[in-house]
N, C-alpha and C positions, 0 to 999 in steps of 0.2 A: 490600923490593920484591916485589909479588905480581903474577904474570902470570896471565891467564885467557883461555882460548880453547876453541873447540868442536872435538871429534874423536870423533863418535859418543857424546857425552857431554861434560859440562863438565870441562875440565881446569884445575886450579889448581896453579901451579908457583911455588915460592919456594926460593932457595938450591939445595940438591940434593934437594929433596923434591917429588914430584908426587902428587896424588890426584885420581881421577876421581869426579865426583859423578853418580849415577844414569846410568850408561852405558846406551844403547839397544840395544846388541848385546853378545854374549858375547865378551869380549876379555880377553887376558892381557898386553897391551903395557904396562900400568902396574902398579906393584907394590901400590898401595893404592887401595881403592875405598870410597866412602860410599853406602849405599842408604838413602834417606829413608823409604820405606814399601813395602808389599808388593802394591801394584797391579801387575798383570802387565806393564805397559809401563815399570815401574820396577825389576823385580827381576832383570833379566839379570845385573847385577853379583853377585848371590848365587851364580851358577853359574860364576864365574871361579875355578876350583880353585886357581890358583897365586898369586893376588892376596891380600893381607891385606885383609880386609873389615871395615868398621865398620857396625853397625846396632843398632837396639834389640832387646832380647830378644823383645819381642812381634813385631817384624817378621820376625825369624829364624824363630820358631815358626810363624808364618802362612806364610811362604815355603816352609818344609819341607812343609807340608800341601799348598800349591798346586803345588809341583814334584815332590812325592812323592819327595824326595831329602833325605839328610842334608847340611846345609850344612857345609862344611869350611873350616878356615883363617879363621874369623870371630871377631871380638871383640865380645861383646855389650855394649852401652852403655845407660846409664839417663839419664833426663832430669836435667840439672844436672851431669852428670859431666864432668870435664875430663881430657883425656889429653895428656901432654907427649910431643912427638916432634920431634927435630931443631930445637930452638929455636923450635918452634911450639907453640901450644895448641889443641887441638881440643876444642870445648865443645858439648855435645848438648843441645838444648832441645825442648820439645813444639811441633809446628807446627799443631796443632789440626785437621789434615785428617781422619785416620781413626785407629782404634785402633793405637797404637804408632808413629805417624808423628813424624818429627823433623826439626828444622831444625838446620844445622851453622854454628857460629861458628869461624872460623880466625883466630888472632891471631899476629902476630909483634911484634917491638919497635915497629914504626912504623904497622902497618896492621891494621885490623880488618875482616874480610870476613864477611858473613852470606849464607849460601845458604838460602833459604826452603824449597826443595822445594815441593810442593803444600801450600797452607796456607789456614787459615780464621781470619778475624779476629772471628768470632762463636762464642760457646760453644754446643755441642750437648749432647745427653744422654749422649754418650760421651766427648768431649774438651773440655777447656778451650780457650779461644781462644789463639792465639799471642800472646806479649807483645813489644812493640816493643824493638828493640836498637839502641843508637846505634852506627853503623858508618861506615866510610870507603867500602867497596864493597859493594853489595847485588846479589845474583843472584836475581831473583824471577820466579816463574811469572806468566803473564798469560792464563790460561784464559778468563777473563771480563773481559778488559782493554779492552773497547770501550766508549766513552761510551754511556750509556743503558741498560746492562745492570744492572738493579737488582732484587734479591730482595725479596719482602715479608718482614715480620718472621717469625722462625722459629716463634714461638709461634702465629702466625695459621695457618701452614701445618699445624703439628701438629694444631690443632683441626679443620682442614678434612679432613685425612686420617682422624681418628677419626670425625668426623661422617659422612663419605661411607660409610665402612666399616660403621658401625652402621645406616645407612639401607639399605644393599644387603642386609644380613643380615635386617633387619625386612621387606624386600620379597621375601624368599625367594630371593635371589641368593647365590652364592658369591663373595665379594670376593677378587680376585687383585691384588697389587701387584708390579710389576717393579722391582727395586732392584739396585744393585751389590752383589755378594756380600760385598765388604769395604768397610765404611764405612756406606753407607745401610742395609743389612740389620741391622746391630747397632743403629743408631740407632732404626730403626722397630720392631725387636723390643722395645727398651727403652721405646719410646713407648707401645705397647700394654700392656706390663707394668705400667708406672707409672701410666697415666692411664685405663686401662679394664679390664674383666674379659673382654675378648675374647681368646680363645687364639690363639697364633701358630703356624702350621704352616709349616715351612721345607723348601725343596728341599735335597737332599743337599749340594750345593756350599756352600750357606749354612750349613747345620748343622754342617759341618766347621769352618768359621771360627768360628761361634758357640761351639763347643766350646773352641776354643783361647782365645778371649777370655774365656770363662767360667773357664778354668783359671788365668787371672791375677786372678781375684777379681771380675770383673764379673758381677752377678747377673742372667743372661738366662734367661728361661723360654720354651722353645719345644718343639715336637713335630715330629719328622722326618716328611716326607712319605711315606716308605716304611716307617715303623714305627708308632709310636703316634699318628700324625697321620691315619691312614686313616679312623678313625671320625668324627673331627671333620670331615673333608672331606665325608663322606657326610651329615652332619647339616646342613652349610652354617653351622654356628654357630661360625665362626672366620674368620681372615683368613690367606691363603696367600701367602707370599713366594717368588717365582721370580727367577732371575737376569735382569738387564736384557736380555740378548741372546736370550732364548727366543723361539721362533717363535710369533707371535700366532695364526695360523691353526691351528696344531696345538693350542695351548691351548684355543681356542674349540671345536675338534672334541672334545677330550678331556673338557672341562668345559662343556657346551653351555649350562647354566643359571648362567653366571658373568658378572661384570662385571670388566673389566680396567682397572687404573690404572697409571700409571707415575710414578716419583718421580725427578726429575732437575733440576738447575739449568737445563738447556737448555729446560725448559718456560717459562722466562721469555724465551726468545729465539724459539723456534719453536712453531707451532700444530700440533695433530694428530700428535704424535710417535708413530710406528709404528702409527697407526690404532687407538689404544686408546680407551676410553670417557671417560677423564679423565686430566689430567696435573697433577702437583703439583710447583711450582717450589721444590725444596729442594736445597741443594747442600752438599758438604764443601769447596767452595772459596769464596774471597771474591768478592763482586761488585765492579763498577768502583768505586763510592765507597769501599768498604772497602779496596781495593787502594791507592787515592790516599791514604787517611787513614793506613794502616799505613806506607807508604813515607815519608810526610811526617814521621810521628812518630819514625822511625828516623833522620832527618836525614842521609842518606847523601851523600857527595860525588860518587859515580858510581853509576849503576844500569844493570845489564844485564838485559834481559827475554828470557824464553824461553817457548815453548809458547803455543798460543792466539793471542790478538790482541797478540803481542809488539810489533810495529811500531807498532800503534795506541796501546798504553800508553806506549811510549817517547816518541812524539810528544806525548801529553797531559802527560807529565812535563816535557818540554822547555819546554812553554808556561807552566808554573809555576816555571821557573827551575832545574830539576834536570837535571844532565848525564845523559842516558839514551840508550841505543840497544839494539837487538835484537842478541843474541849470535849468531843464525843468521838 
């Protein structure tokens, strides 16, 4: 028997064992914690000093850079690794979301539970897509779980990004792209490295994460904004990556001869995001059809949805005969 409930994070309880999945606050109430990836809204669990933590080596390394702290009491895990604990098996698999992100399979004798964390059912330049897992209970994110949210093919967006950037450079502008420092930044760095000769200049927050990713063997070529990227910016013969939350007005003041684009899945939902010059709908999450497709292929008996359009996704799943509800 496996019980699942919400308490500032997803708590999975079976027999005498409890594990919290991606807690949203720093808590030491539960002895074991799983952290799926290193986005800031998911890494509170890494700061729980007295909990035994499970996460991938990549997520731990990025978490230490983001928090500027040595992570203690943590067990680094690899994709495909299985851990036996109190008659349970914890199995870690790639979730396809960002570098180092993992989904968790929890098995006892009778039940298989899959916690997807944030996931992507399409391959990116950095991560393979998540693979469907036959399960009894699924806990799934629903960030883009509203009917009608559909992303264009990834390859088309890649081409649009490179074409726009080249056009801006040819027209004498400095192209700036706003990206998430973990996830989109590495994908876009890789995109320009692999399919263009345009140098990539990165804000220091992005440079630090790129350095960690490169230390794990990913061949990323970039130039830090405050170091060897200065000359490239003066020449305007480059693309500059800034964090998604940078102030647009300050950027335009500092770089008056620039054009600014933003890369986010929300560009498929909203127009004129942050008053930039152009938006590109590229996401590290699955869109609505991919969510339905992935869940169907896992053939779960019960689905619990979380984050984003959780209630809307659960309603859609019930319409196709799947027992589903929002966990919060």
